[in-house]
Backbone atoms as SQL, in Angstrom:
CREATE TABLE atoms (id INTEGER PRIMARY KEY, chain TEXT, resi INTEGER, resn TEXT, atom TEXT, x REAL, y REAL, z REAL);
INSERT INTO atoms VALUES
  (1, 'A', 1, 'UNK', 'N', 54.825, 71.750, 21.487),
  (2, 'A', 1, 'UNK', 'CA', 55.525, 70.681, 20.803),
  (3, 'A', 1, 'UNK', 'C', 56.158, 69.752, 21.848),
  (4, 'A', 2, 'UNK', 'N', 56.097, 68.485, 21.567),
  (5, 'A', 2, 'UNK', 'CA', 56.662, 67.465, 22.449),
  (6, 'A', 2, 'UNK', 'C', 58.103, 67.194, 22.026),
  (7, 'A', 3, 'UNK', 'N', 59.010, 67.161, 22.988),
  (8, 'A', 3, 'UNK', 'CA', 60.409, 66.861, 22.665),
  (9, 'A', 3, 'UNK', 'C', 60.590, 65.354, 22.502),
  (10, 'A', 4, 'UNK', 'N', 61.688, 64.969, 21.882),
  (11, 'A', 4, 'UNK', 'CA', 62.003, 63.539, 21.738),
  (12, 'A', 4, 'UNK', 'C', 62.170, 62.880, 23.098),
  (13, 'A', 5, 'UNK', 'N', 62.762, 63.572, 24.050),
  (14, 'A', 5, 'UNK', 'CA', 62.930, 63.011, 25.395),
  (15, 'A', 5, 'UNK', 'C', 61.568, 62.787, 26.058),
  (16, 'A', 6, 'UNK', 'N', 60.667, 63.741, 25.904),
  (17, 'A', 6, 'UNK', 'CA', 59.332, 63.566, 26.462),
  (18, 'A', 6, 'UNK', 'C', 58.607, 62.401, 25.807),
  (19, 'A', 7, 'UNK', 'N', 58.728, 62.286, 24.495),
  (20, 'A', 7, 'UNK', 'CA', 58.078, 61.181, 23.778),
  (21, 'A', 7, 'UNK', 'C', 58.675, 59.841, 24.206),
  (22, 'A', 8, 'UNK', 'N', 59.985, 59.793, 24.398),
  (23, 'A', 8, 'UNK', 'CA', 60.635, 58.557, 24.849),
  (24, 'A', 8, 'UNK', 'C', 60.117, 58.152, 26.235),
  (25, 'A', 9, 'UNK', 'N', 59.953, 59.118, 27.118),
  (26, 'A', 9, 'UNK', 'CA', 59.411, 58.831, 28.460),
  (27, 'A', 9, 'UNK', 'C', 57.969, 58.369, 28.367),
  (28, 'A', 10, 'UNK', 'N', 57.195, 58.982, 27.503),
  (29, 'A', 10, 'UNK', 'CA', 55.816, 58.561, 27.279),
  (30, 'A', 10, 'UNK', 'C', 55.784, 57.113, 26.790),
  (31, 'A', 11, 'UNK', 'N', 56.644, 56.783, 25.837),
  (32, 'A', 11, 'UNK', 'CA', 56.715, 55.416, 25.320),
  (33, 'A', 11, 'UNK', 'C', 57.015, 54.422, 26.442),
  (34, 'A', 12, 'UNK', 'N', 57.904, 54.787, 27.345),
  (35, 'A', 12, 'UNK', 'CA', 58.221, 53.912, 28.478),
  (36, 'A', 12, 'UNK', 'C', 56.984, 53.700, 29.343),
  (37, 'A', 13, 'UNK', 'N', 56.230, 54.757, 29.587),
  (38, 'A', 13, 'UNK', 'CA', 55.015, 54.639, 30.384),
  (39, 'A', 13, 'UNK', 'C', 53.993, 53.734, 29.731),
  (40, 'A', 14, 'UNK', 'N', 53.847, 53.837, 28.430),
  (41, 'A', 14, 'UNK', 'CA', 52.915, 52.973, 27.695),
  (42, 'A', 14, 'UNK', 'C', 53.326, 51.515, 27.857),
  (43, 'A', 15, 'UNK', 'N', 54.622, 51.246, 27.760),
  (44, 'A', 15, 'UNK', 'CA', 55.107, 49.857, 27.891),
  (45, 'A', 15, 'UNK', 'C', 54.821, 49.323, 29.291),
  (46, 'A', 16, 'UNK', 'N', 55.061, 50.137, 30.316),
  (47, 'A', 16, 'UNK', 'CA', 54.786, 49.690, 31.685),
  (48, 'A', 16, 'UNK', 'C', 53.302, 49.436, 31.891),
  (49, 'A', 17, 'UNK', 'N', 52.454, 50.322, 31.399),
  (50, 'A', 17, 'UNK', 'CA', 51.016, 50.126, 31.545),
  (51, 'A', 17, 'UNK', 'C', 50.561, 48.846, 30.859),
  (52, 'A', 18, 'UNK', 'N', 51.079, 48.617, 29.684),
  (53, 'A', 18, 'UNK', 'CA', 50.747, 47.403, 28.945),
  (54, 'A', 18, 'UNK', 'C', 51.231, 46.169, 29.690),
  (55, 'A', 19, 'UNK', 'N', 52.463, 46.200, 30.135),
  (56, 'A', 19, 'UNK', 'CA', 53.044, 45.061, 30.849),
  (57, 'A', 19, 'UNK', 'C', 52.247, 44.738, 32.100),
  (58, 'A', 20, 'UNK', 'N', 52.026, 45.735, 32.919),
  (59, 'A', 20, 'UNK', 'CA', 51.395, 45.475, 34.204),
  (60, 'A', 20, 'UNK', 'C', 49.951, 45.023, 34.037),
  (61, 'A', 21, 'UNK', 'N', 49.193, 45.744, 33.236),
  (62, 'A', 21, 'UNK', 'CA', 47.765, 45.457, 33.155),
  (63, 'A', 21, 'UNK', 'C', 47.448, 44.267, 32.253),
  (64, 'A', 22, 'UNK', 'N', 48.356, 43.910, 31.390),
  (65, 'A', 22, 'UNK', 'CA', 48.159, 42.711, 30.575),
  (66, 'A', 22, 'UNK', 'C', 48.450, 41.443, 31.372),
  (67, 'A', 23, 'UNK', 'N', 49.468, 41.480, 32.229),
  (68, 'A', 23, 'UNK', 'CA', 49.925, 40.257, 32.876),
  (69, 'A', 23, 'UNK', 'C', 49.514, 40.115, 34.342),
  (70, 'A', 24, 'UNK', 'N', 49.099, 41.188, 34.997),
  (71, 'A', 24, 'UNK', 'CA', 48.623, 41.062, 36.380),
  (72, 'A', 24, 'UNK', 'C', 47.435, 40.109, 36.391),
  (73, 'A', 25, 'UNK', 'N', 47.467, 39.167, 37.295),
  (74, 'A', 25, 'UNK', 'CA', 46.402, 38.179, 37.390),
  (75, 'A', 25, 'UNK', 'C', 46.707, 36.873, 36.680),
  (76, 'A', 26, 'UNK', 'N', 47.805, 36.833, 35.925),
  (77, 'A', 26, 'UNK', 'CA', 48.193, 35.604, 35.241),
  (78, 'A', 26, 'UNK', 'C', 48.551, 34.537, 36.277),
  (79, 'A', 27, 'UNK', 'N', 48.044, 33.319, 36.127),
  (80, 'A', 27, 'UNK', 'CA', 48.438, 32.255, 37.048),
  (81, 'A', 27, 'UNK', 'C', 49.944, 31.999, 36.949),
  (82, 'A', 28, 'UNK', 'N', 50.601, 31.897, 38.106),
  (83, 'A', 28, 'UNK', 'CA', 52.039, 31.645, 38.143),
  (84, 'A', 28, 'UNK', 'C', 52.346, 30.706, 39.302),
  (85, 'A', 29, 'UNK', 'N', 53.276, 29.815, 39.062),
  (86, 'A', 29, 'UNK', 'CA', 53.745, 28.893, 40.098),
  (87, 'A', 29, 'UNK', 'C', 55.265, 28.895, 40.061),
  (88, 'A', 30, 'UNK', 'N', 55.904, 28.355, 41.084),
  (89, 'A', 30, 'UNK', 'CA', 57.367, 28.294, 41.047),
  (90, 'A', 30, 'UNK', 'C', 57.884, 27.557, 39.805),
  (91, 'A', 31, 'UNK', 'N', 57.092, 26.665, 39.283),
  (92, 'A', 31, 'UNK', 'CA', 57.484, 25.896, 38.110),
  (93, 'A', 31, 'UNK', 'C', 57.398, 26.704, 36.808),
  (94, 'A', 32, 'UNK', 'N', 56.574, 27.751, 36.801),
  (95, 'A', 32, 'UNK', 'CA', 56.347, 28.495, 35.557),
  (96, 'A', 32, 'UNK', 'C', 56.969, 29.893, 35.528),
  (97, 'A', 33, 'UNK', 'N', 57.711, 30.273, 36.554),
  (98, 'A', 33, 'UNK', 'CA', 58.216, 31.655, 36.609),
  (99, 'A', 33, 'UNK', 'C', 59.152, 31.989, 35.448),
  (100, 'A', 34, 'UNK', 'N', 60.076, 31.110, 35.110),
  (101, 'A', 34, 'UNK', 'CA', 61.027, 31.429, 34.038),
  (102, 'A', 34, 'UNK', 'C', 60.318, 31.601, 32.698),
  (103, 'A', 35, 'UNK', 'N', 59.396, 30.717, 32.378),
  (104, 'A', 35, 'UNK', 'CA', 58.709, 30.841, 31.089),
  (105, 'A', 35, 'UNK', 'C', 57.829, 32.088, 31.061),
  (106, 'A', 36, 'UNK', 'N', 57.223, 32.449, 32.191),
  (107, 'A', 36, 'UNK', 'CA', 56.407, 33.661, 32.243),
  (108, 'A', 36, 'UNK', 'C', 57.279, 34.905, 32.107),
  (109, 'A', 37, 'UNK', 'N', 58.441, 34.912, 32.741),
  (110, 'A', 37, 'UNK', 'CA', 59.378, 36.040, 32.579),
  (111, 'A', 37, 'UNK', 'C', 59.692, 36.252, 31.097),
  (112, 'A', 38, 'UNK', 'N', 60.007, 35.164, 30.409),
  (113, 'A', 38, 'UNK', 'CA', 60.352, 35.238, 28.990),
  (114, 'A', 38, 'UNK', 'C', 59.172, 35.722, 28.161),
  (115, 'A', 39, 'UNK', 'N', 57.991, 35.181, 28.428),
  (116, 'A', 39, 'UNK', 'CA', 56.801, 35.574, 27.673),
  (117, 'A', 39, 'UNK', 'C', 56.496, 37.060, 27.847),
  (118, 'A', 40, 'UNK', 'N', 56.602, 37.550, 29.077),
  (119, 'A', 40, 'UNK', 'CA', 56.328, 38.969, 29.337),
  (120, 'A', 40, 'UNK', 'C', 57.344, 39.838, 28.596),
  (121, 'A', 41, 'UNK', 'N', 58.616, 39.521, 28.759),
  (122, 'A', 41, 'UNK', 'CA', 59.665, 40.331, 28.131),
  (123, 'A', 41, 'UNK', 'C', 59.521, 40.339, 26.614),
  (124, 'A', 42, 'UNK', 'N', 59.341, 39.169, 26.020),
  (125, 'A', 42, 'UNK', 'CA', 59.248, 39.097, 24.563),
  (126, 'A', 42, 'UNK', 'C', 57.995, 39.796, 24.044),
  (127, 'A', 43, 'UNK', 'N', 56.919, 39.734, 24.793),
  (128, 'A', 43, 'UNK', 'CA', 55.687, 40.415, 24.395),
  (129, 'A', 43, 'UNK', 'C', 55.883, 41.924, 24.361),
  (130, 'A', 44, 'UNK', 'N', 56.442, 42.480, 25.416),
  (131, 'A', 44, 'UNK', 'CA', 56.621, 43.932, 25.494),
  (132, 'A', 44, 'UNK', 'C', 57.683, 44.407, 24.506),
  (133, 'A', 45, 'UNK', 'N', 58.714, 43.593, 24.267),
  (134, 'A', 45, 'UNK', 'CA', 59.762, 43.966, 23.308),
  (135, 'A', 45, 'UNK', 'C', 59.225, 44.092, 21.888),
  (136, 'A', 46, 'UNK', 'N', 58.059, 43.526, 21.596),
  (137, 'A', 46, 'UNK', 'CA', 57.446, 43.676, 20.276),
  (138, 'A', 46, 'UNK', 'C', 56.985, 45.097, 20.005),
  (139, 'A', 47, 'UNK', 'N', 56.779, 45.879, 21.038),
  (140, 'A', 47, 'UNK', 'CA', 56.242, 47.226, 20.871),
  (141, 'A', 47, 'UNK', 'C', 57.306, 48.166, 20.302),
  (142, 'A', 48, 'UNK', 'N', 56.855, 49.178, 19.555),
  (143, 'A', 48, 'UNK', 'CA', 57.802, 50.120, 18.952),
  (144, 'A', 48, 'UNK', 'C', 58.708, 50.777, 19.994),
  (145, 'A', 49, 'UNK', 'N', 59.951, 50.971, 19.616),
  (146, 'A', 49, 'UNK', 'CA', 60.966, 51.699, 20.376),
  (147, 'A', 49, 'UNK', 'C', 61.460, 50.955, 21.620),
  (148, 'A', 50, 'UNK', 'N', 60.968, 49.762, 21.869),
  (149, 'A', 50, 'UNK', 'CA', 61.388, 48.997, 23.045),
  (150, 'A', 50, 'UNK', 'C', 62.609, 48.151, 22.672),
  (151, 'A', 51, 'UNK', 'N', 63.745, 48.484, 23.245),
  (152, 'A', 51, 'UNK', 'CA', 64.990, 47.794, 22.929),
  (153, 'A', 51, 'UNK', 'C', 65.218, 46.564, 23.794),
  (154, 'A', 52, 'UNK', 'N', 64.846, 46.629, 25.068),
  (155, 'A', 52, 'UNK', 'CA', 65.035, 45.462, 25.930),
  (156, 'A', 52, 'UNK', 'C', 64.128, 45.543, 27.149),
  (157, 'A', 53, 'UNK', 'N', 63.743, 44.361, 27.610),
  (158, 'A', 53, 'UNK', 'CA', 62.928, 44.216, 28.812),
  (159, 'A', 53, 'UNK', 'C', 63.502, 43.058, 29.605),
  (160, 'A', 54, 'UNK', 'N', 63.689, 43.266, 30.894),
  (161, 'A', 54, 'UNK', 'CA', 64.114, 42.198, 31.796),
  (162, 'A', 54, 'UNK', 'C', 63.068, 42.067, 32.884),
  (163, 'A', 55, 'UNK', 'N', 62.563, 40.842, 33.043),
  (164, 'A', 55, 'UNK', 'CA', 61.559, 40.557, 34.065),
  (165, 'A', 55, 'UNK', 'C', 62.141, 39.505, 35.001),
  (166, 'A', 56, 'UNK', 'N', 62.100, 39.771, 36.286),
  (167, 'A', 56, 'UNK', 'CA', 62.559, 38.806, 37.291),
  (168, 'A', 56, 'UNK', 'C', 61.415, 38.559, 38.267),
  (169, 'A', 57, 'UNK', 'N', 60.893, 37.332, 38.234),
  (170, 'A', 57, 'UNK', 'CA', 59.823, 36.949, 39.155),
  (171, 'A', 57, 'UNK', 'C', 60.463, 36.223, 40.329),
  (172, 'A', 58, 'UNK', 'N', 60.126, 36.637, 41.525),
  (173, 'A', 58, 'UNK', 'CA', 60.715, 36.103, 42.751),
  (174, 'A', 58, 'UNK', 'C', 60.073, 34.754, 43.100),
  (175, 'A', 59, 'UNK', 'N', 60.824, 33.671, 42.903),
  (176, 'A', 59, 'UNK', 'CA', 60.315, 32.320, 43.156),
  (177, 'A', 59, 'UNK', 'C', 59.844, 32.136, 44.601),
  (178, 'A', 60, 'UNK', 'N', 60.600, 32.647, 45.539),
  (179, 'A', 60, 'UNK', 'CA', 60.225, 32.498, 46.949),
  (180, 'A', 60, 'UNK', 'C', 58.930, 33.242, 47.264),
  (181, 'A', 61, 'UNK', 'N', 58.778, 34.423, 46.700),
  (182, 'A', 61, 'UNK', 'CA', 57.558, 35.199, 46.930),
  (183, 'A', 61, 'UNK', 'C', 56.353, 34.515, 46.285),
  (184, 'A', 62, 'UNK', 'N', 56.559, 33.930, 45.103),
  (185, 'A', 62, 'UNK', 'CA', 55.476, 33.181, 44.454),
  (186, 'A', 62, 'UNK', 'C', 55.049, 32.021, 45.342),
  (187, 'A', 63, 'UNK', 'N', 56.015, 31.252, 45.802),
  (188, 'A', 63, 'UNK', 'CA', 55.701, 30.097, 46.655),
  (189, 'A', 63, 'UNK', 'C', 54.985, 30.538, 47.930),
  (190, 'A', 64, 'UNK', 'N', 55.402, 31.648, 48.512),
  (191, 'A', 64, 'UNK', 'CA', 54.785, 32.133, 49.745),
  (192, 'A', 64, 'UNK', 'C', 53.355, 32.619, 49.518),
  (193, 'A', 65, 'UNK', 'N', 53.045, 33.061, 48.293),
  (194, 'A', 65, 'UNK', 'CA', 51.705, 33.569, 47.989),
  (195, 'A', 65, 'UNK', 'C', 50.692, 32.469, 47.682),
  (196, 'A', 66, 'UNK', 'N', 51.148, 31.247, 47.489),
  (197, 'A', 66, 'UNK', 'CA', 50.229, 30.159, 47.155),
  (198, 'A', 66, 'UNK', 'C', 49.452, 29.780, 48.412),
  (199, 'A', 67, 'UNK', 'N', 48.141, 30.048, 48.369),
  (200, 'A', 67, 'UNK', 'CA', 47.318, 29.866, 49.565),
  (201, 'A', 67, 'UNK', 'C', 46.253, 28.789, 49.386),
  (202, 'A', 68, 'UNK', 'N', 46.414, 27.936, 48.385),
  (203, 'A', 68, 'UNK', 'CA', 45.436, 26.870, 48.163),
  (204, 'A', 68, 'UNK', 'C', 46.143, 25.665, 47.547),
  (205, 'A', 69, 'UNK', 'N', 45.446, 24.582, 47.395),
  (206, 'A', 69, 'UNK', 'CA', 46.042, 23.321, 46.939),
  (207, 'A', 69, 'UNK', 'C', 46.277, 23.245, 45.433),
  (208, 'A', 70, 'UNK', 'N', 45.893, 24.271, 44.689),
  (209, 'A', 70, 'UNK', 'CA', 46.060, 24.220, 43.239),
  (210, 'A', 70, 'UNK', 'C', 47.498, 24.464, 42.787),
  (211, 'A', 71, 'UNK', 'N', 48.356, 24.971, 43.664),
  (212, 'A', 71, 'UNK', 'CA', 49.772, 25.120, 43.351),
  (213, 'A', 71, 'UNK', 'C', 50.167, 26.351, 42.571),
  (214, 'A', 72, 'UNK', 'N', 49.303, 27.358, 42.528),
  (215, 'A', 72, 'UNK', 'CA', 49.677, 28.586, 41.831),
  (216, 'A', 72, 'UNK', 'C', 49.079, 29.787, 42.556),
  (217, 'A', 73, 'UNK', 'N', 49.546, 30.962, 42.168),
  (218, 'A', 73, 'UNK', 'CA', 48.983, 32.213, 42.646),
  (219, 'A', 73, 'UNK', 'C', 48.813, 33.128, 41.443),
  (220, 'A', 74, 'UNK', 'N', 48.340, 34.331, 41.655),
  (221, 'A', 74, 'UNK', 'CA', 48.195, 35.295, 40.574),
  (222, 'A', 74, 'UNK', 'C', 49.377, 36.252, 40.582),
  (223, 'A', 75, 'UNK', 'N', 49.902, 36.518, 39.401),
  (224, 'A', 75, 'UNK', 'CA', 51.011, 37.455, 39.277),
  (225, 'A', 75, 'UNK', 'C', 50.559, 38.854, 39.672),
  (226, 'A', 76, 'UNK', 'N', 51.360, 39.511, 40.478),
  (227, 'A', 76, 'UNK', 'CA', 51.120, 40.908, 40.832),
  (228, 'A', 76, 'UNK', 'C', 52.470, 41.602, 40.989),
  (229, 'A', 77, 'UNK', 'N', 52.414, 42.901, 41.124),
  (230, 'A', 77, 'UNK', 'CA', 53.628, 43.700, 41.139),
  (231, 'A', 77, 'UNK', 'C', 54.627, 43.331, 42.213),
  (232, 'A', 78, 'UNK', 'N', 54.139, 42.876, 43.363),
  (233, 'A', 78, 'UNK', 'CA', 55.077, 42.570, 44.442),
  (234, 'A', 78, 'UNK', 'C', 55.881, 41.293, 44.172),
  (235, 'A', 79, 'UNK', 'N', 55.530, 40.567, 43.134),
  (236, 'A', 79, 'UNK', 'CA', 56.241, 39.323, 42.817),
  (237, 'A', 79, 'UNK', 'C', 57.342, 39.509, 41.774),
  (238, 'A', 80, 'UNK', 'N', 57.448, 40.705, 41.197),
  (239, 'A', 80, 'UNK', 'CA', 58.414, 40.851, 40.106),
  (240, 'A', 80, 'UNK', 'C', 59.125, 42.194, 40.128),
  (241, 'A', 81, 'UNK', 'N', 60.285, 42.177, 39.489),
  (242, 'A', 81, 'UNK', 'CA', 61.035, 43.391, 39.197),
  (243, 'A', 81, 'UNK', 'C', 61.196, 43.447, 37.688),
  (244, 'A', 82, 'UNK', 'N', 61.101, 44.655, 37.146),
  (245, 'A', 82, 'UNK', 'CA', 61.163, 44.830, 35.698),
  (246, 'A', 82, 'UNK', 'C', 62.113, 45.976, 35.382),
  (247, 'A', 83, 'UNK', 'N', 62.898, 45.798, 34.335),
  (248, 'A', 83, 'UNK', 'CA', 63.724, 46.881, 33.802),
  (249, 'A', 83, 'UNK', 'C', 63.458, 46.953, 32.303),
  (250, 'A', 84, 'UNK', 'N', 63.408, 48.175, 31.777),
  (251, 'A', 84, 'UNK', 'CA', 63.210, 48.368, 30.343),
  (252, 'A', 84, 'UNK', 'C', 64.164, 49.433, 29.817),
  (253, 'A', 85, 'UNK', 'N', 64.468, 49.281, 28.534),
  (254, 'A', 85, 'UNK', 'CA', 65.244, 50.304, 27.828),
  (255, 'A', 85, 'UNK', 'C', 64.472, 50.656, 26.563),
  (256, 'A', 86, 'UNK', 'N', 64.119, 51.931, 26.448),
  (257, 'A', 86, 'UNK', 'CA', 63.370, 52.463, 25.317),
  (258, 'A', 86, 'UNK', 'C', 64.300, 53.411, 24.572),
  (259, 'A', 87, 'UNK', 'N', 64.312, 53.317, 23.239),
  (260, 'A', 87, 'UNK', 'CA', 65.124, 54.223, 22.430),
  (261, 'A', 87, 'UNK', 'C', 64.209, 54.888, 21.409),
  (262, 'A', 88, 'UNK', 'N', 64.165, 56.212, 21.464),
  (263, 'A', 88, 'UNK', 'CA', 63.324, 56.984, 20.547),
  (264, 'A', 88, 'UNK', 'C', 64.122, 58.180, 20.035),
  (265, 'A', 89, 'UNK', 'N', 64.357, 58.215, 18.738),
  (266, 'A', 89, 'UNK', 'CA', 64.987, 59.372, 18.080),
  (267, 'A', 89, 'UNK', 'C', 66.228, 59.884, 18.813),
  (268, 'A', 90, 'UNK', 'N', 67.126, 58.984, 19.156),
  (269, 'A', 90, 'UNK', 'CA', 68.366, 59.397, 19.794),
  (270, 'A', 90, 'UNK', 'C', 68.307, 59.559, 21.302),
  (271, 'A', 91, 'UNK', 'N', 67.159, 59.267, 21.897),
  (272, 'A', 91, 'UNK', 'CA', 67.021, 59.341, 23.352),
  (273, 'A', 91, 'UNK', 'C', 66.817, 57.927, 23.890),
  (274, 'A', 92, 'UNK', 'N', 67.633, 57.578, 24.869),
  (275, 'A', 92, 'UNK', 'CA', 67.489, 56.289, 25.545),
  (276, 'A', 92, 'UNK', 'C', 66.921, 56.535, 26.932),
  (277, 'A', 93, 'UNK', 'N', 65.856, 55.807, 27.239),
  (278, 'A', 93, 'UNK', 'CA', 65.218, 55.909, 28.542),
  (279, 'A', 93, 'UNK', 'C', 65.351, 54.558, 29.228),
  (280, 'A', 94, 'UNK', 'N', 65.890, 54.571, 30.428),
  (281, 'A', 94, 'UNK', 'CA', 65.957, 53.354, 31.243),
  (282, 'A', 94, 'UNK', 'C', 64.940, 53.491, 32.368),
  (283, 'A', 95, 'UNK', 'N', 64.193, 52.407, 32.600),
  (284, 'A', 95, 'UNK', 'CA', 63.151, 52.418, 33.615),
  (285, 'A', 95, 'UNK', 'C', 63.278, 51.196, 34.511),
  (286, 'A', 96, 'UNK', 'N', 62.552, 51.247, 35.614),
  (287, 'A', 96, 'UNK', 'CA', 62.575, 50.124, 36.557),
  (288, 'A', 96, 'UNK', 'C', 61.240, 50.085, 37.298),
  (289, 'A', 97, 'UNK', 'N', 60.791, 48.871, 37.598),
  (290, 'A', 97, 'UNK', 'CA', 59.665, 48.671, 38.509),
  (291, 'A', 97, 'UNK', 'C', 60.149, 47.761, 39.618),
  (292, 'A', 98, 'UNK', 'N', 59.970, 48.241, 40.851),
  (293, 'A', 98, 'UNK', 'CA', 60.356, 47.457, 42.018),
  (294, 'A', 98, 'UNK', 'C', 59.508, 47.906, 43.192),
  (295, 'A', 99, 'UNK', 'N', 59.498, 47.101, 44.209),
  (296, 'A', 99, 'UNK', 'CA', 58.709, 47.439, 45.393),
  (297, 'A', 99, 'UNK', 'C', 59.352, 48.602, 46.143),
  (298, 'A', 100, 'UNK', 'N', 58.524, 49.571, 46.486),
  (299, 'A', 100, 'UNK', 'CA', 58.966, 50.696, 47.301),
  (300, 'A', 100, 'UNK', 'C', 57.826, 51.057, 48.248),
  (301, 'A', 101, 'UNK', 'N', 58.092, 50.954, 49.528),
  (302, 'A', 101, 'UNK', 'CA', 57.082, 51.226, 50.555),
  (303, 'A', 101, 'UNK', 'C', 55.811, 50.396, 50.344),
  (304, 'A', 102, 'UNK', 'N', 55.995, 49.126, 49.975),
  (305, 'A', 102, 'UNK', 'CA', 54.871, 48.218, 49.810),
  (306, 'A', 102, 'UNK', 'C', 54.096, 48.373, 48.519),
  (307, 'A', 103, 'UNK', 'N', 54.632, 49.123, 47.563),
  (308, 'A', 103, 'UNK', 'CA', 53.934, 49.399, 46.308),
  (309, 'A', 103, 'UNK', 'C', 54.872, 49.127, 45.136),
  (310, 'A', 104, 'UNK', 'N', 54.373, 48.484, 44.059),
  (311, 'A', 104, 'UNK', 'CA', 55.233, 48.255, 42.890),
  (312, 'A', 104, 'UNK', 'C', 55.380, 49.552, 42.090),
  (313, 'A', 105, 'UNK', 'N', 56.428, 50.296, 42.378),
  (314, 'A', 105, 'UNK', 'CA', 56.632, 51.625, 41.799),
  (315, 'A', 105, 'UNK', 'C', 57.372, 51.519, 40.464),
  (316, 'A', 106, 'UNK', 'N', 56.823, 52.189, 39.454),
  (317, 'A', 106, 'UNK', 'CA', 57.456, 52.275, 38.139),
  (318, 'A', 106, 'UNK', 'C', 58.100, 53.645, 38.034),
  (319, 'A', 107, 'UNK', 'N', 59.371, 53.678, 37.620),
  (320, 'A', 107, 'UNK', 'CA', 60.047, 54.973, 37.594),
  (321, 'A', 107, 'UNK', 'C', 61.093, 55.062, 36.504),
  (322, 'A', 108, 'UNK', 'N', 61.393, 56.313, 36.144),
  (323, 'A', 108, 'UNK', 'CA', 62.498, 56.583, 35.244),
  (324, 'A', 108, 'UNK', 'C', 63.790, 56.470, 36.028),
  (325, 'A', 109, 'UNK', 'N', 64.758, 55.802, 35.454),
  (326, 'A', 109, 'UNK', 'CA', 66.064, 55.679, 36.085),
  (327, 'A', 109, 'UNK', 'C', 67.034, 56.661, 35.436),
  (328, 'A', 110, 'UNK', 'N', 66.932, 56.762, 34.104),
  (329, 'A', 110, 'UNK', 'CA', 67.897, 57.595, 33.385),
  (330, 'A', 110, 'UNK', 'C', 67.316, 57.965, 32.018),
  (331, 'A', 111, 'UNK', 'N', 67.576, 59.192, 31.589),
  (332, 'A', 111, 'UNK', 'CA', 67.232, 59.656, 30.244),
  (333, 'A', 111, 'UNK', 'C', 68.518, 60.161, 29.619),
  (334, 'A', 112, 'UNK', 'N', 68.923, 59.545, 28.510),
  (335, 'A', 112, 'UNK', 'CA', 70.190, 59.883, 27.864),
  (336, 'A', 112, 'UNK', 'C', 69.911, 60.349, 26.442),
  (337, 'A', 113, 'UNK', 'N', 70.337, 61.560, 26.121),
  (338, 'A', 113, 'UNK', 'CA', 70.196, 62.114, 24.772),
  (339, 'A', 113, 'UNK', 'C', 71.545, 61.998, 24.084),
  (340, 'A', 114, 'UNK', 'N', 71.585, 61.297, 22.954),
  (341, 'A', 114, 'UNK', 'CA', 72.871, 61.114, 22.266),
  (342, 'A', 114, 'UNK', 'C', 73.272, 62.331, 21.438),
  (343, 'A', 115, 'UNK', 'N', 72.483, 63.393, 21.519),
  (344, 'A', 115, 'UNK', 'CA', 72.821, 64.621, 20.818),
  (345, 'A', 115, 'UNK', 'C', 72.116, 64.779, 19.486),
  (346, 'A', 116, 'UNK', 'N', 71.426, 63.736, 19.006),
  (347, 'A', 116, 'UNK', 'CA', 70.711, 63.835, 17.733),
  (348, 'A', 116, 'UNK', 'C', 69.225, 64.085, 17.926),
  (349, 'A', 117, 'UNK', 'N', 68.742, 64.031, 19.159),
  (350, 'A', 117, 'UNK', 'CA', 67.320, 64.216, 19.423),
  (351, 'A', 117, 'UNK', 'C', 66.902, 65.650, 19.116),
  (352, 'A', 118, 'UNK', 'N', 65.668, 65.774, 18.666),
  (353, 'A', 118, 'UNK', 'CA', 65.071, 67.090, 18.384),
  (354, 'A', 118, 'UNK', 'C', 65.904, 67.923, 17.428),
  (355, 'A', 119, 'UNK', 'N', 66.698, 67.271, 16.604),
  (356, 'A', 119, 'UNK', 'CA', 67.563, 68.017, 15.671),
  (357, 'A', 119, 'UNK', 'C', 66.792, 68.490, 14.466);
């Protein structure tokens, strides 16, 4: 049997997989970072049990990645930081994606059981 905490962590993983693989490769420029942050967050927040998503795209990193005259680059993990809060059956899971050792690492930050889970 799967516990509510395990299911909440699974839900967080599904959201990260969806976020990363849906939006990686999206054209982004310094002019479009704010609207893309909003679009990503609002898209993922539509999924069940997702309470909040914060996406921060690094404008300087985007500008530095532009290697041609078209004025944009492709979104990838090294250009953004993401935080999510998932709530499932009394369990709150906080997650984060940030660069660690040159890799966009997705991880659990905190799992909080309000005492009603698995009751």
